[in-house]
C-alpha positions as CSV (number, residue, x, y, z in Angstrom):
1,X,-2.8,-33.0,-17.3
2,X,-3.8,-31.2,-14.1
3,X,-2.5,-27.7,-13.7
4,X,-0.4,-27.1,-10.7
5,X,0.0,-24.1,-8.4
6,X,3.1,-22.0,-9.1
7,X,5.9,-21.8,-6.6
8,X,5.2,-18.1,-6.2
9,X,1.6,-18.9,-5.2
10,X,2.8,-21.5,-2.7
11,X,5.1,-19.0,-1.2
12,X,2.4,-16.3,-1.1
13,X,1.5,-15.6,2.6
14,X,-2.2,-15.8,3.5
15,X,-3.7,-12.4,4.3
16,X,-4.1,-12.1,8.1
17,X,-7.1,-9.9,7.5
18,X,-8.9,-12.6,5.5
19,X,-8.2,-15.0,8.4
20,X,-9.9,-12.6,10.8
21,X,-13.0,-11.7,8.8
22,X,-14.9,-14.9,9.6
23,X,-14.4,-14.2,13.3
24,X,-15.7,-10.6,12.9
25,X,-18.7,-11.9,11.0
26,X,-19.5,-14.5,13.6
27,X,-19.2,-11.9,16.4
28,X,-21.5,-9.5,14.5
29,X,-24.0,-12.3,14.0
30,X,-24.0,-12.8,17.8
31,X,-24.9,-9.1,18.2
32,X,-21.4,-8.0,19.3
33,X,-20.0,-4.6,18.2
34,X,-17.0,-5.0,15.9
35,X,-14.5,-2.2,15.3
36,X,-12.8,-2.7,11.9
37,X,-9.3,-1.4,12.3
38,X,-8.2,-3.4,9.3
39,X,-9.5,-1.3,6.4
40,X,-8.5,2.1,5.1
41,X,-12.1,3.2,5.2
42,X,-12.7,6.9,5.9
43,X,-14.2,7.6,9.3
44,X,-15.3,11.1,8.5
45,X,-18.3,12.2,6.5
46,X,-17.8,12.9,2.8
47,X,-18.0,16.6,2.2
48,X,-21.4,17.7,1.1
49,X,-20.0,19.6,-1.9
50,X,-18.4,16.4,-3.2
51,X,-21.6,14.4,-2.8
52,X,-23.6,17.2,-4.6
53,X,-21.0,17.2,-7.4
54,X,-21.6,13.5,-7.9
55,X,-25.4,13.8,-7.6
56,X,-25.6,16.7,-10.0
57,X,-23.2,15.4,-12.6
58,X,-24.7,15.4,-16.1
59,X,-21.9,13.4,-17.8
60,X,-22.8,10.2,-19.6
61,X,-19.4,8.6,-19.5
62,X,-16.8,8.8,-16.7
63,X,-13.6,7.9,-18.5
64,X,-10.3,6.8,-17.1
65,X,-7.8,9.6,-16.4
66,X,-4.4,9.8,-18.2
67,X,-2.4,6.6,-17.4
68,X,0.2,8.6,-15.6
69,X,-2.3,10.8,-13.7
70,X,-3.6,14.2,-14.4
71,X,-0.9,16.5,-15.7
72,X,-2.0,19.4,-13.4
73,X,-1.7,17.2,-10.3
74,X,1.7,15.9,-11.4
75,X,2.9,19.5,-12.1
76,X,1.8,20.6,-8.6
77,X,3.4,17.6,-6.9
78,X,6.7,18.3,-8.8
79,X,6.6,21.9,-7.6
80,X,6.0,20.7,-4.0
81,X,9.0,18.3,-4.1
82,X,11.2,20.9,-5.7
83,X,10.5,23.2,-2.8
84,X,11.7,20.4,-0.6
85,X,14.9,20.3,-2.6
86,X,14.0,17.1,-4.4
87,X,15.0,17.4,-8.0
88,X,12.0,15.9,-9.7
89,X,9.7,17.0,-12.6
90,X,6.2,16.0,-13.5
91,X,7.5,13.4,-16.1
92,X,9.1,11.6,-13.1
93,X,5.8,11.2,-11.3
94,X,3.3,8.4,-11.8
95,X,-0.1,8.6,-10.0
96,X,-1.6,5.3,-8.9
97,X,-5.1,4.5,-7.8
98,X,-4.0,3.3,-4.4
99,X,-1.1,2.7,-2.1
100,X,-1.1,-1.1,-2.9
101,X,-0.6,-0.4,-6.6
102,X,2.2,2.1,-5.8
103,X,4.0,-0.3,-3.6
104,X,3.7,-3.1,-6.1
105,X,5.0,-0.8,-8.9
106,X,7.8,0.3,-6.7
107,X,8.9,-3.2,-5.8
108,X,8.7,-4.4,-9.4
109,X,10.6,-1.5,-10.9
110,X,13.4,-1.2,-8.3
111,X,14.1,-4.8,-7.3
112,X,15.1,-8.1,-8.9
113,X,14.0,-11.6,-7.8
114,X,15.6,-12.7,-4.6
115,X,16.5,-9.2,-3.5
116,X,15.8,-8.3,0.1
117,X,13.7,-5.4,1.3
118,X,14.1,-4.1,4.8
119,X,10.7,-3.1,6.3
120,X,10.0,-1.8,9.8
121,X,7.4,-3.9,11.6
122,X,4.7,-3.9,12.6
123,X,3.8,-3.2,9.0
124,X,0.9,-3.3,6.6
125,X,0.0,-7.0,6.4
126,X,0.0,-7.1,2.6
127,X,3.7,-6.0,2.3
128,X,4.5,-9.7,2.6
129,X,2.2,-10.5,-0.3
130,X,3.5,-7.7,-2.5
131,X,7.1,-8.7,-1.8
132,X,6.5,-12.4,-2.6
133,X,4.7,-11.4,-5.8
134,X,7.8,-9.4,-6.8
135,X,10.0,-12.3,-5.9
136,X,11.5,-10.5,-2.9
137,X,12.4,-11.5,0.7
138,X,11.2,-9.3,3.5
139,X,13.8,-8.5,6.2
140,X,11.9,-6.9,9.2
141,X,13.4,-4.5,11.7
142,X,11.2,-4.1,14.7
143,X,9.8,-0.9,16.0
144,X,7.9,-0.9,19.3
145,X,5.3,0.9,21.2
146,X,7.7,2.1,23.9
147,X,9.5,4.3,21.3
148,X,6.2,5.4,19.6
149,X,7.0,3.0,16.7
150,X,10.0,5.2,15.7
151,X,12.6,3.5,13.5
152,X,15.3,1.6,15.4
153,X,18.8,3.2,15.4
154,X,20.4,3.3,11.9
155,X,23.1,0.8,12.9
156,X,20.4,-1.8,13.6
157,X,19.0,-1.2,10.2
158,X,22.4,-1.3,8.6
159,X,23.2,-4.6,10.3
160,X,20.3,-6.1,8.3
161,X,21.9,-5.2,4.9
162,X,23.4,-8.1,3.1
163,X,25.5,-8.3,0.0
């Protein structure tokens, strides 16, 4: 018996970033300057105080934080949102290690298989992959450079809503 690839894996779109990496590597090997606009890598120096805190740390174990995130951070976020008239408390907030994890959790906890999610494009390339992993269908609405990538009029977005 030979294992087969799941339907979900077959539907999973290939990452456009992974398609481009070999071209970037080839260009670098040819001595060309490559600007990586595809990664969320900071382009500012890490503050010296943060680097020194790491260098001078005397802890033997750096443990995981609480699975929901530090309580003090969640408390402060809740207060911030409450000031914005959003009725939320710290127990309603879950801190993730990154945006990708947050989006995946959001899709998985609010959507069912075959639901549609309306996303303005251009969008983060992995939205497609996260949506497929959650069993969703992406319905794009196009934003453009002429409008500064502002959302299209609400009636255009509403026209994409299906039953």
